[in-house]
C-alpha positions in Angstrom: 132.8 -11.6 75.9 133.7 -9.5 78.9 137.4 -9.9 78.1 136.8 -8.7 74.5 134.9 -5.6 75.7 137.6 -4.8 78.2 140.3 -5.0 75.5 138.2 -2.7 73.2 137.7 -0.2 76.0 141.5 -0.1 76.8 142.4 0.5 73.1 139.8 3.3 72.9 141.3 5.0 76.0 144.8 4.7 74.5 143.9 6.5 71.3 141.9 9.1 73.3 144.9 9.9 75.5 147.1 10.2 72.4 144.8 12.6 70.8 144.6 14.8 73.9 148.4 15.0 74.0 148.5 16.0 70.3 151.0 13.2 69.5 150.9 10.6 66.8 151.0 7.1 68.2 153.8 6.1 65.8 156.9 6.7 68.0 158.4 9.2 65.3 160.7 11.8 66.7 159.4 15.3 65.6 163.0 16.6 65.4 163.7 14.3 62.5 161.6 16.5 60.2 163.8 19.6 60.8 166.4 20.7 58.2 169.8 19.3 59.0 171.4 22.8 58.8 169.0 24.5 61.1 168.7 24.7 64.9 165.8 26.0 66.9 166.6 29.0 69.0 165.9 28.5 72.7 163.1 30.5 74.3 161.8 30.7 77.9 158.3 31.4 76.6 157.9 28.1 74.8 156.2 30.0 71.9 157.1 29.4 68.3 160.8 29.8 67.9 162.8 30.5 64.7 165.1 27.8 63.4 168.4 29.4 62.5 171.1 27.9 60.3 174.3 26.8 62.1 177.1 28.7 60.5 180.5 30.3 61.0 181.1 33.2 58.7 184.3 35.1 57.9 183.8 38.8 58.0 186.8 40.6 56.5 187.3 44.4 56.6 189.8 47.1 56.2 188.6 48.8 59.3 190.1 48.4 62.8 188.1 47.3 65.8 188.1 50.7 67.5 187.1 52.8 64.5 183.4 53.8 64.2 182.8 51.3 61.4 184.6 48.7 63.4 182.3 49.3 66.4 179.3 48.9 64.1 180.7 45.6 62.7 181.2 44.3 66.3 177.6 45.3 67.2 176.2 43.6 64.1 178.0 40.3 64.6 177.4 40.2 68.3 173.7 40.8 67.7 173.4 37.8 65.4 175.5 35.5 67.6 173.5 36.4 70.7 170.1 36.2 69.1 170.9 32.9 67.5 172.2 31.5 70.9 175.5 30.8 69.3 174.2 29.0 66.2 175.8 31.7 64.0 179.3 33.0 64.8 181.8 35.2 63.0 185.5 35.1 62.4 186.4 38.8 61.9 189.6 39.7 60.1 190.4 43.4 60.9 192.6 46.0 59.3 192.8 44.7 55.7 194.7 41.5 56.6 192.7 39.6 54.0 191.8 42.2 51.4 192.6 45.9 51.0 190.4 48.8 50.1 188.8 48.1 46.7 189.7 44.4 46.8 186.8 43.2 49.0 184.2 42.7 46.2 186.5 40.4 44.2 187.2 38.3 47.3 183.5 38.0 48.1 182.8 36.9 44.5 185.5 34.3 44.7 184.2 33.0 48.1 187.4 33.8 50.0 185.2 35.2 52.8 181.5 35.7 53.4 181.0 39.3 54.4 182.6 42.7 54.3 181.7 46.4 54.4 181.9 48.1 51.0 182.2 51.9 50.6 180.1 52.8 47.6 182.6 55.5 46.4 185.4 52.8 46.0 183.1 50.9 43.7 181.4 53.7 41.7 182.3 52.1 38.4 180.7 48.8 39.5 177.7 50.2 41.3 177.0 53.5 39.5 173.4 53.6 40.6 174.4 53.3 44.3 176.5 56.5 43.9 173.6 58.8 43.8 174.0 62.3 45.5 174.7 61.1 49.0 174.4 64.1 51.3 171.4 65.8 53.0 171.0 68.8 55.3 169.2 69.0 58.6 170.1 65.8 60.4 171.7 62.4 60.4 168.3 60.8 60.7 167.1 62.6 57.5 170.1 61.2 55.7 169.5 57.7 56.9 165.8 57.9 55.9 166.8 59.2 52.5 169.2 56.4 51.8 166.6 53.8 52.9 164.1 55.3 50.6 166.2 55.4 47.5 168.0 52.0 48.0 165.4 49.9 49.6 161.9 51.4 49.8 161.1 53.2 46.6 159.9 50.5 44.2 161.2 52.3 41.1 164.7 53.0 42.4 165.2 49.9 44.6 164.4 47.5 41.8 167.2 48.8 39.5 169.7 49.4 42.3 169.2 46.0 43.8 169.4 44.3 40.4 172.8 46.1 39.7 174.1 44.9 43.1 173.0 41.3 42.8 174.4 41.1 39.3 177.8 41.2 41.0 177.0 38.2 43.1 176.5 40.0 46.4 173.6 41.3 48.6 173.9 44.6 50.5 171.9 44.3 53.7 172.1 48.0 54.7 174.4 50.8 55.6 175.5 53.0 58.5 175.4 56.6 59.3 178.7 58.4 58.5 178.3 61.6 60.4 178.3 65.3 59.6 180.9 67.3 57.6 182.8 70.4 58.6 185.6 72.8 57.7 188.6 72.9 59.9 190.1 76.3 60.1 193.1 77.9 61.9 191.1 81.1 62.8 187.6 81.6 64.1 185.2 82.1 61.2 181.7 80.9 60.4 180.6 82.0 57.0 181.5 81.0 53.4 182.6 84.6 52.7 185.2 84.3 55.4 186.3 80.8 54.6 186.8 81.3 50.9 189.4 83.9 51.6 191.8 81.1 52.5 193.3 78.2 50.6 191.0 75.1 51.0 192.3 71.6 51.0 189.7 68.9 50.1 189.7 65.4 48.6 186.7 65.6 46.3 184.0 67.8 44.7 186.6 70.4 43.8 184.4 72.1 41.2 181.6 72.6 43.8 183.8 74.6 46.1 185.4 76.5 43.1 181.9 77.5 42.1 181.5 79.1 45.5 184.7 81.1 45.1 187.2 78.9 46.9 190.8 78.5 45.9 191.0 74.7 46.0 193.9 72.3 46.5 193.6 68.5 46.2 194.3 67.1 49.7 194.1 63.6 51.0 193.0 63.3 54.7 196.3 61.8 55.9 198.2 64.7 54.5 196.1 67.5 55.9 197.8 67.8 59.3 201.2 68.6 57.7 199.6 70.8 55.1 197.7 72.8 57.7 200.6 73.1 60.0 203.0 74.3 57.2 200.5 76.8 55.7 200.1 74.8 52.4 196.4 75.1 53.1 194.6 77.2 55.7 191.2 75.4 55.7 190.4 71.7 55.2 187.1 69.8 54.8 186.0 66.3 55.7 183.7 64.3 57.9 184.0 65.7 61.5 184.9 62.6 63.6 187.9 61.5 61.5 189.4 65.0 61.6 189.7 64.5 65.4 191.2 61.0 64.9 193.8 62.5 62.5 194.4 65.3 65.1 193.6 68.2 62.7 192.2 70.1 65.7 195.8 70.5 67.0 196.6 72.8 64.1 193.1 74.0 63.0 191.0 74.1 66.2 188.0 75.9 64.7 185.5 73.5 63.2 182.6 74.9 61.1 179.8 72.5 60.8 178.1 72.7 57.4 175.0 70.9 58.5 175.5 68.3 55.8 175.3 64.5 56.6 176.3 61.4 54.8 175.7 57.7 55.0 177.0 54.5 53.3 179.5 51.7 54.0 177.2 48.8 53.0 177.3 45.6 55.0 177.6 43.1 52.1 177.3 39.3 52.0 178.0 36.8 49.3 174.8 36.1 47.4 175.5 32.4 47.4 175.9 32.5 51.2 172.7 34.6 51.6 170.7 32.2 49.4 171.9 29.2 51.5 170.2 30.6 54.6 166.7 29.8 55.6 164.0 32.4 56.0 164.5 32.7 59.8 168.3 33.3 59.4 167.7 35.9 56.6 165.2 37.7 58.8 167.7 37.7 61.7 170.4 39.3 59.5 168.0 42.0 58.4 166.9 42.7 61.9 170.6 43.0 63.0 171.3 45.4 60.1 168.4 47.6 61.0 169.5 47.7 64.6 173.1 48.4 63.5 172.0 51.4 61.4 170.2 52.9 64.4 173.3 52.1 66.6 175.5 54.0 64.1 173.3 57.1 64.5 174.0 57.0 68.2 177.7 56.5 67.6 177.8 59.6 65.5 176.0 61.6 68.2 178.5 60.3 70.8 181.5 61.1 68.6 180.2 64.7 68.0 180.2 65.2 71.8 183.8 64.0 71.8 184.7 66.4 68.9 183.5 69.4 70.9 185.4 68.3 74.0 188.6 67.9 71.9 188.2 71.3 70.3 187.6 73.0 73.7 190.7 71.3 75.1 192.7 72.6 72.1 191.5 76.2 72.6 189.1 76.1 69.7 185.4 75.7 69.3 182.6 74.2 67.1 180.8 76.7 64.9 178.1 76.3 62.3 177.2 77.8 58.9 174.1 79.9 58.8 171.0 78.7 56.9 171.8 80.6 53.7 175.4 79.4 53.5 174.2 75.8 54.1 171.7 76.1 51.3 174.4 77.5 48.9 176.7 74.6 49.7 173.9 72.0 49.4 173.1 73.3 45.9 176.7 73.4 44.8 177.4 69.9 45.9 174.1 68.7 44.4 174.9 70.1 41.0 178.3 68.6 40.9 176.9 65.2 42.1 174.4 65.2 39.3 177.1 65.8 36.7 179.2 63.0 38.2 176.2 60.6 38.4 175.4 61.1 34.7 179.1 60.5 33.7 179.0 57.2 35.8 175.8 56.2 34.1 177.2 56.7 30.6 180.2 54.5 31.4 178.0 51.9 33.2 175.4 51.8 30.4 172.5 52.6 32.8 171.6 56.2 31.7 167.8 55.7 31.9 168.0 54.0 35.3 170.2 56.7 36.6 167.6 59.4 35.6 165.0 57.4 37.5 167.2 57.4 40.6 168.1 61.1 40.2 164.5 62.2 39.8 163.6 60.3 43.0 166.5 62.0 44.8 165.4 65.4 43.6 161.8 64.8 44.7 162.8 63.6 48.1 165.3 66.4 48.7 163.2 69.1 47.0 166.1 70.1 44.8 166.0 71.0 41.0 167.1 68.4 38.5 168.5 70.2 35.5 
């Protein structure tokens, strides 16, 4: 009898200890229940840790590593690799070695690579709703907030824009700041009345500048240096940082900021690849995209400091339009953008959706929608 009681007592103690440890007394390895494609991230805290997919993605881009967009790509991919403790890595193909400008979407759809950066203007016929009026005044932060609101936050606009994007078999995670715009002039001037006395070279929105009284000549960025140096044009217009990269300041050292900012260049992933990720991996990619957008704002600020230094070295300076001139330019660009958007919508069979988007843009920017 004593032996039986002892055995029962021993068994009771065994189960009690197992219960205190929180373990099932079955000998099953808890790791066997984890998805085969996922690995838990390591953490010093021992708290709940996300389980990231193990993956190597090809990221193909037309940008080079030292360009602003290239730096943002490096930041994005490094962020994910480091946060996942190497579970997710990237093979980046720089400089259009896999697909050229305007070819990236087709390659993504065919599964030739996993990610790329798509400029919305190159795909305006495919994503007409994404090509809403894309400039704001005041600051780069305002422009980023505006893009986030229209593309991702406003329920009415985000639903139709995202549906149009995903219909092409891709997901756009987010975008980056593209910086401010400026006129590059050979002489010191700082008003529209002064600038419009000279021949203006610009790549787009010709009718907007003509409505302000400019004599406009179509000019691609890579041709501007020669055109400015030879007197074919006297003033040129573009985003500020690339003008320095193309050395416009050597022949037109007076930059006139128009206090207009843009954003875009969407980090885009194959929808099939995105849907293959678990929730933790998707959350990590979105976290990395949000951080990259903020990083791009800082990149733009750093580049602006470099612009002013380059102008000073060339004997020029950075100037700025006054508030009235800025407003006149904003309204001219806005009116042309509205006309262009409606033409895109007609061709893309999304007229009603475009009006929804344009109304939200007008409300956000406090501009009239005619």
